[in-house]
C-alpha positions in Angstrom: 65.8 81.4 93.7 66.5 78.5 96.3 68.9 79.3 99.6 71.8 77.6 100.1 71.2 78.2 104.0 69.3 75.8 106.1 69.0 76.6 109.6 70.9 74.6 112.2 69.5 74.3 115.9 72.0 74.2 118.5 71.0 72.4 120.9 73.0 73.4 124.5 71.7 77.3 123.8 68.3 76.4 122.1 68.3 78.8 119.2 69.0 77.8 115.4 71.8 79.7 113.3 72.3 79.5 110.2 74.4 76.0 108.7 76.6 78.8 106.1 78.9 81.2 106.8 80.8 83.9 104.3 84.3 82.9 104.9 88.0 84.9 103.3 90.8 84.3 102.4 93.4 87.1 102.1 95.7 85.0 100.9 93.5 85.2 97.4 92.0 88.9 97.7 92.6 91.2 95.5 90.9 94.6 96.7 89.2 94.6 93.5 85.8 95.8 95.9 83.4 93.7 93.4 82.2 92.4 96.1 81.5 95.5 97.4 80.1 96.8 94.6 77.4 94.1 93.9 76.4 94.1 96.8 75.4 98.0 97.6 73.8 97.7 93.9 71.5 94.1 95.2 70.6 96.1 98.2 69.9 100.0 97.2 70.8 99.8 93.8 73.7 102.4 93.5 77.8 101.7 92.8 78.2 103.1 95.5 80.1 101.6 97.9 79.7 103.3 101.4 76.5 101.4 101.2 77.9 97.8 100.8 77.0 96.0 104.3 80.9 94.8 104.1 84.2 96.5 103.6 87.7 95.6 102.0 90.5 96.7 103.6 94.2 97.2 102.8 96.2 95.5 106.0 97.8 98.4 107.3 100.8 95.6 108.7 101.0 93.6 105.2 100.5 96.2 102.7 99.0 95.2 99.3 97.1 92.7 101.3 93.3 92.7 101.8 90.4 91.4 104.6 86.7 91.5 104.9 85.0 93.0 107.1 81.7 90.7 106.9 79.1 90.1 109.2 79.4 86.3 110.8 75.8 85.6 112.0 77.3 84.6 115.3 75.6 82.0 117.7 76.4 84.4 120.2 75.9 87.4 118.7 76.0 90.4 121.0 74.6 92.5 118.6 71.4 90.6 119.3 72.0 91.1 123.0 72.6 94.5 123.0 69.8 95.4 120.8 67.1 97.7 123.5 64.7 97.6 120.5 64.9 94.4 119.8 65.3 95.4 116.1 67.5 92.3 115.7 66.4 88.7 115.4 67.5 85.7 114.0 64.4 85.1 111.1 63.7 81.3 110.2 66.6 80.3 108.4 69.2 82.0 111.4 70.4 84.5 110.3 71.2 87.7 112.0 69.2 90.9 111.2 67.9 93.9 111.5 64.1 95.4 111.4 64.4 99.3 109.6 61.1 99.7 111.4 62.2 98.9 115.2 65.4 100.5 115.2 66.1 103.5 116.4 69.5 104.6 115.2 70.9 104.4 118.3 74.5 102.5 117.3 74.7 100.0 120.6 74.8 97.0 117.9 77.8 98.4 116.4 79.3 98.9 120.1 78.3 95.5 121.0 79.9 93.7 117.8 83.6 92.3 118.9 84.4 94.5 114.7 81.5 96.4 114.5 80.3 94.8 111.6 76.5 96.8 112.1 76.7 99.8 110.4 74.8 103.1 109.6 72.8 104.0 107.0 74.5 106.7 104.8 71.3 108.8 104.7 68.6 107.3 107.4 69.0 107.4 110.8 69.4 103.2 111.1 72.2 100.6 111.7 72.4 97.7 108.7 74.2 94.5 108.6 74.8 91.4 105.9 71.7 89.8 105.4 73.6 87.2 103.0 71.1 87.7 101.0 68.8 85.9 101.8 71.2 82.5 101.7 72.0 83.4 98.4 75.1 85.9 98.8 75.3 88.4 95.5 79.3 89.3 97.2 80.6 85.3 97.5 79.2 85.2 93.6 81.0 88.3 91.8 83.7 87.5 94.0 86.4 86.4 90.5 89.8 85.7 92.6 87.2 83.1 94.3 88.7 84.7 98.4 85.1 84.8 100.0 83.0 81.8 100.1 80.2 79.9 102.0 80.9 76.9 103.8 79.3 75.1 106.2 80.3 76.4 109.9 82.9 73.3 111.0 84.6 73.6 107.8 84.4 77.6 108.4 85.9 77.6 111.6 89.1 75.0 110.7 89.4 77.2 107.2 89.9 80.1 109.3 92.0 78.6 112.1 94.6 77.3 109.5 94.3 81.2 107.8 95.4 81.6 111.4 98.4 79.5 111.5 96.6 77.6 113.8 94.3 74.7 114.7 90.8 74.3 114.7 
């Protein structure tokens, strides 16, 4: 399977980030959780939603509308900066990953993340987060409503700004 993402060098910071990120359109999301089921099965061979590396939540301010919480593989990844064991790193494609061999389960990454994306594995004392399925996210493939998309960063930022009612 060919990866659909590529590295993108940010010259000002001298780092490499992934050129594409996930974008969720809540106006299209039905809350079916197929993205979560696909994710849990791909990574852990279970249909238990507790193992999904992204989460679907009902919007508390707008019942019937759903929000998808997922890793953005940030340019300024606070989880990476905060990890005391250097268990969080950027791979050659710029995907922010957690090494299960180095993670000690302290949870600092989750506290450092603005939306607390890294989460504790249900049975192991390690944290986990989205790895974009190595560049071919199964959550996007399984989203029949097309609420989840993998888009270039610039396009993603514009769409998110529009969804929030502002300009990029």
